[in-house]
N, C-alpha and C positions, 0 to 999 in steps of 0.2 A: 502494496499500499504505501504511496504516495504523500507526503503532509509537507504545509506552506513551508515558505522559505523562513517564515518568521517562525515556527513551531522548532526549524532546523536552528535558526539562531540562537532562539532562548534556550533551547538544548545546548547547544555547543556552549552559548557564555557561562557557566555554573559552574561553579565547583565542584573537584575532584571529591569520590566518596571513601572513605573508610571505613568498615565495620569488620573487628576481631573477636571471632565467635569461640566458644568452648564444643567439644566435638563430644559425641556419647552415643553407647549402644543403648541398644532397643528398652526400656526402662530403667534406665543405668544413666544418671544428667551427672555422674561424674567426670573431670575431665581427666583424657586419656593423653593429653599432649605427651611430650617427652617420656620414655617410660620411665617406672615408679620401682624401688628395690618392692620384690615380691607380685608386682605386675600379671597378669597372665594373658596369652594367647594362645588360637588356635589358628594352625598352620597345615596348610594338603590336604584340606576334605572337600575345597570345592566349593562351598557354602561357608557363611559367617559363622552358623550354630552348629559346624560341624568341625573336628581335626586331630593334631597330635598338640598334644599339649605346651606348652611351651612355657618359663616361667626367669623372672630376668632377675638377676642376681649382682651384686657386682659388677656392674656396669656393662654384665655381660645375658645373653638370651641362653637358656638350655633347656634342657627337656625333664620327663620325669620317668623312673622304670614303673612299670606294669607288674613288681611284686605287691601282690595284698590288695591289686586295683581294683574296688568295685564300686558299685552307682553311688553306696554315701561320698564317696572324691567326688564322684564327677558330679553332684549336686551342687555340693560346695563351690568348685569350677565353674558350673553354667552359674550359678549367684553370684560368684564375684563377677563374672563375665556382662550381667547383669539381664541374665536369663531369665524364664519363668522357673526353669528348673530342668531336671537332665532326664534323658529318655533310655539312655546308655552310656556302661562305659568300654570304652574299647582296649583291647593290648595287644600286644606283637607286633607292634609299628604299620597298624593297620592304615595309618595316613604316609605312609614313610617314614623313609630315619631320619632323624634328626642330623646334627652335627655340632657340635663344640661337645659344652661336659655337660653330664647328668649331675645334676643339681640336687633335685631325691628321689630319696628309695627308700622303699617300708615305711609309703604312710600310715598313719592308723586314725583315720577322720571320723567323728560320731559322726556326720554329716549336717549337723546345725552352727558349722564354724563359718565365719565371715569371712575367711581370707585361708587359703589354700594350706599357705607357710605358718598359719596358725595352728595347724595338726601337727603331731608327735611325729618324730624324722629319728634319719638318727646324724644327721648334722650335713649342712652344705657339702655337695659335692663328697660327702661318703659312698659308695656305691660298690656295687662288683656288678656291674650289667652292664651289657652293649647297646648298641640304642637299636638293634633288632627285638627290644623291648619298650621302647618308647608307647607310652599312654597315650591314650586319646578320651575322646568324649562326643555325643551327639544331644546336642542339646535340644529342647523345647524351644521352639518356635515361633509359636503360637499363630498356626495355620487352619488351626481344626477349627475355624468357625469359618462366614461367608466373607471371606474378604473382599467380594466384585459389588457388594450391598455399596450404592454411591448416596449420599448425602449431599446435597447443595446449597452454598451458601451465601449471603449475598449482605453483603457490608458497602455497597456500591457510593452511598451516598454523594452522588452525583458525578463521579468517576465512569469512564467514556469505557461500552466495549472498543471501542478505535484505537484507546491505547494500550488493550491486549493484543491487536494487529502490530499497531505499531513492533511491541516485543517480541510478537512472532516473527517481523520480516527482519531483525537484523537491521535494521537503515540506523543511519545517521547516530550513532553510539559512541559512547565519549568516556564509557567507563566499561574495566572487563569483572567480569564474578568469576571467583575463580573459584572452585569446588575440589577442596582433597579431603584425605583422610586424617586425621591425628596422630594416626601412628607415622614420620615420617619415611620409615623405610618401606614402608607399605603402602603410599601415596598411590594414591587410582585418580588422576586430573581431569576436570573436566570446565573447560570455559565456553562462559556465555559475556553476550555483552549487552549493555544495559544504558541509563539516561540516566543524569545525575538531576534533571528537573523531576522525574518522577521521584524518586529519593528524598529530594530534598522535602517534597510531603510529609514526612514522616522526620519531626526534629529530633526523634530520639538515637537515631543512627550517627549524630556527630560526624555533619560530611565536614573535612577540612578544606581547603583550598593545596593541598599539595598530593593529596593521592588519589593515586589511576584505576587503584584495583580497592574491587571487594572481596575480601578474603574469605571463605566460606569453610571454617570445619565442622564436618559430622562424619560419624559412622559410614563407610563403605556400600551400607545397606540405607541409609537413606539418600547417596547423588540419585537414582533415578528420580525424585519426588523433591528439588531441586527445582526445575525448573517451572513446576508448579506452581510451585511457593513464589516468587520472585514474578511471575504472571500475576498475583493477588498482588501485589504491592502495585500493579497497572491499572486493573480492576475493580477492584474489592470485593471478587467474587471468585470460590475455588468448588470444585466436585470433590467430596471426603468419601473412603473406602475404608475400613477398619485396619486392610493392609498399610494404605496409606496415614492412618490417623497419627501414627505413634511417631513417624520424624515431623508431620507437618508441626506436631503437636511440643517438640521440642525445637521446631524453626521459631514456633510462633513465640517462644520462649526468649530464644536467644537475641530475637528480634522485637521483641514487645509490646509485642502485638496481642495487645489483653483479651479484646474481644474474643481475633480468632482463639486463642489456646481458649479461653471459656466454653467458645460453642466445639470447639475441637475436642476437648475434655469430656463433654456428654454424648461425643460416639464411643466413647471408652465404655461407658455404660451398658451399649448393647453384649460386653466381652464378657460383662459381669459372671451372667449365668454358664457361662461356658466352663470352664474351667471346674472340674469336680474334687481335683488336687489340691485345687488354693492358691498355688504357686505363683499365677499369673494376677491375681487379686494381692497378695500379699507385696510381691516385684511393684504392681501399680501405685501400691498406695505407699510404699518407699519414694519411689518417684514422683509421685506428685508433693510429698514433704517437698523432697528437694528442688522443684520447680517451684513449691510456694504457689499450688494452684488449689485455691482451698474447697472450691465445689468436687475438683473432683477426688478431694484428700474424704471431703462430707459423704460423696456416692459410693466409695469405695469402703470408707468403715461402717456406712451403714448395711452396706450387703453383709459385711463380715461381721456385725452384732447378731444380725437377722438370723445371721445361717452359722453364729457363736459353736454352735452342739458339734455340727458336720464339719466345724474347722478344727475345732478339740482333738479329733480323731483321724487327723491326716498328721503324714512324717512332718508337715510344714511349720505344725502346729511348735514343736518347740525351736524351732529357729526363729521367729518372731522378733524382734529387735524392741529392747527396754519401753522406749516411746510408742511402739507400735501398742503395748499390751497395756501400756497406762493410757492410751484411746481407748481402746476397745474397752477396759473397767470402768472407766468413768461415764461409760451410759446407762444410760433408763430403760433401751430397748433390742437391751442383749435380750433374744428369745432363748430359753432356756426351762430345764426342769426346775429349777429350785434355786436359790442362790449356795446350796451346799456344793452345788456342780460349779459352780464358778469357781469355790475355795479350793476345790478338790483340782482342778484344771492347773489354776496358778500355781498350788502346792507341786504339782507335779513337773512344770514346767520351771520352776525354781530349784526343784531337785535335781535336774540335767542340767541347768548351766550354771549351778551352782557357784564354778570357780570363778566365773566371767563375772557375776554381780557382787555389787557390795552391798554390804548389811544395811547400810544406811537403803539401798535401791531396793531391798527385798521389804524392808518395812514400809517404804511410801507405797510399794503393790499393796502388800497387805491393808493397808489404810482403806485401798480403794474398795473392798470388799462389805460389802450391805451384812453386818452381825446379826443385826435386830431382824431380819428376815430370812435367817435361816433356821428351819424348824426345829424348834427345841430339844426334842428327840437325837436329832443329828448333832447339835451343838454340844449336846454333853461328848457326845463319842469323840467329836474332835480331839479333845487334847493326849485321847490311848490311840488313835490310830494315821495322827498326823507324824511326820517325818520332821519337820523343820519345828514343831511345838518347841521341844525342850529349847531350841538356839533361840527361842524368840518368846520365850515364857509371857517375859513381862508384858508383851505387846497383847498376844493371846487374852491373857488376862484380865485387864484393861478393855479390848471389845466383848468378851463373855457379860460381864460384869454391865455392860451398857446394853447388851442384847436381850440379858436376861432381864434391867429395870422395863425395857422395853415393852417387855411378856407377863410383866407384872405391877406396873403400875397404872394408872389412868393416866388416859394424856395431855392431862390439866396440868399433872407434876411433870412431864417428862417437854412440854412446851415450848420451853426458853432454849433447852438444847436440837428441838426437832427445827427450829428453824435458821440452825449452824453448817449443816450438813445434809450431804443426800444419802445417810445410812438407814433414813427410813423410808425412803423411797422405795416402793417396787421395782423389779424390772420385770419383762415379761414372762412369770411363770408359768408351763405347760402342766406341770403335774397335779395332778388330782389332790384339792375340790378343784385348785384353778381352773382348769384347761379341761374342753367337750370338744371332741372332735364331732364333725358331719363327712364320711365320707363319699354317701352316694350323693353327687354331684350333675346327673342325667335328666336331661329333662324329658319325658316321654309319654307325650300327649294322650296317646292312646293307651297306656294303661287305664286301670280303671278309677284310679282317683282323678287323674287328669279329664278324662270322660266327663267327669259327673263335675269340674271344674273344682275339687279342692286342690288343695294341698299335698303332696305325699311322706306319709308318716317317716319318710324312711330320711328326709328332710326336718324335720323338727327332733328336738332334743330338751329332754326337762332334768333341771340337776338342780343341785343345792352346794351354798356353799358356805363358810361362816361371814357373818356381816364387816368383819376387818382379821387380818394374819397375828395380830395377839392371841396370845392365849386367851386372856382375857374374854374375847369374845369365842373364846372355839365352841361352846354349847350354845349359841344365836346364829342360829343356821336361817338362811332364807333363798328360796325358789326362785329359781331362773328358766326363763324359755328361750332357745336357741333356735333360728331358721335360717334356711335360705331359699331366695326367693327366683326362682328360674322361668316363671310367664307372668307375663302381667295380670292373668285372674288371679290368680294365687295375691298379690299387693289387692287389689280391687276386695278381695272376700274379707280381709283384714281393715278395712276401712280408710288404706292411703292411696294415692298412686306411686307407681316406680317410676321416676324418669328415665332411666336404664338398666338394664339386667347384666348380673345376678344384684340381688342384695341380700344382704345379713343382717340381720335383726338379732337385737338379743336384748331382754328387757327383763325386770324383775317383776314376779308375780302376786308380790303382797306390798309391794310399795316401800319405804326406808326413810319415813318420815319421822322416825325414831332419833333416828341418827346423822339430818344432811345437816346438823348445824356441825357435827363433829368430822363425817367422812365423807367423803365423795369416792366416784366410780368412773376409772379414766381407762373402760375395758378396750379391748379389741379384735378385731379378727387377723386372723394369719392362714396366708395360701403359701401353700407346700405343695409339691409333684411330689406325685405319689409313687413312683418307682426311681425317680434321680436325687431325691435328700437335694432338694432345693427347697427354699424360699424363700419367695420373691417381690410379695406383695404382705403389706402390714399396714391397718389404716385404722381409724378411732372410727367413734358411733357418734353421729349426732343426732340427737332424741329416738337413741335406742335402734338407730340406723345406719348403714355402710351401702351408699353407693361403691360396686367394684366395679373401677373404671374399663375402657375396654382396652387391647394390646397399645391401639395405636396413642393413645393417652395416659396410662400407665407407665410409673417412671422406669420403671426396668422390664423390657420385653418377658411377654411370658413362655417361657420355654414348653410347657407343657399344657397347650388352653384347651386339651378334652380328657386331661389325667391329671387333676388337683384335687385336693381337699381341703376344709374347712376347719380351722381352729379355732374356739370362740373362749376366750380370755380375761376373767373376772379383776379389776385389780384396784382392791380400797388401799386409799390413802389420808391421811387425817390430813385434814384442812386447818 
């Protein structure tokens, strides 16, 4: 496309642009610049996620011997490199023989270490191996999702599509965009041409009058997406796929494009339900912390809170960081059996990581446990069953005292303390008597009940709970009715209109007027896949009803649209 002489002169007369950017691997915002002591790389595998493991020590790259090399070692390698996890550990020079020193031999890794060199080994360069025994890995690359699904973003605000054609044409360029990998010895370069006039619209790029190039330092994996990103600077429009989202998010962070960073981050929510190992979600959370993407951070930690029980039973649980543990334990939307489960999970994590966590950090994490919410029979047993009770006896004694006060004293006695802490607030406890499941969620109007306009009894449940979880109210129970409506006439028969379907309803059958000045109910309904162990939606009730959003308006995609169940949870709180 031809542009006017005026445009050409205006473009030519502007200052040169220079931007220096850090380089990252996927979900890894740490600078890889010059090699660092203990750093890793994969060589000879043909893909960024596969190859011979090489470690940087004493100014030189060397290999790792495959003696006792197994999946735990591979998990450490892959996570250190920024991948979600490991698929396999390879041995016997599968990815070719290296050269130079064999730095590590007889490694012993638990799988929870943050770096390979923090595993136990003989000593740097102490080995009886040859390069025929060089170890390798195959890392998860996050490809198991619909990577071609496209999301179009438009932030144009007056920018013209014609500017995109100017970029495409390569005419009248006055600045070179140099794309290269952070690792100098493996740089793969690509050059684009651009226009300073366009870049001057972005003051955060710090245009100078002496620079003639725009260096973009980013992982080779992301190189194919850089032209699309640069074109966005011209048009304000971009198509994002799950395959490109990670790289475009990194570039948005590097170039301080906050609106694009936020909107691309939303695309990540589509990945959340795809990985039942939780390696992707944990890596994504750490990445969101490093890039300071608060929205992505919240989306990931919320999903992990809803799926806390499933997370605890996976290998990645033992590897999560202290700050991530703090974030999880601070949440009131943890979906768990009861608070005792949360404590047991934390104690197991502390026991596994005991050599890596300071006594102060242990106590700070234990303070996040809501001891008053632990059922009293389980509370009593902790002193005999806990592996860390003796070493933290003073803390446990104080926590037990508060818990027993909560269960034996009236609310008026503990009101002052109640206002100072979350310890007296429930999470989302699903164990009996607080949770009730309705598993039958199929609409079949042809059956007897549908034919005569009645609601199917399989989608109605009655149950009783105490009016509060303090032992003071143990004998004061109240009845509840849980219902799921899949047809409009079912709502009409109950005297109300359903604006959308399905609708969950949870109401008290007696009325709780005697307690309304001291107790309120913040009840929840949970949607869980029947076969995949995924909680994908949690919702509160408005006037006893919860209209479940459809898949297009739901915060997370429904991974099992025809095969999920409802869990109704009663949550009493002191006011």
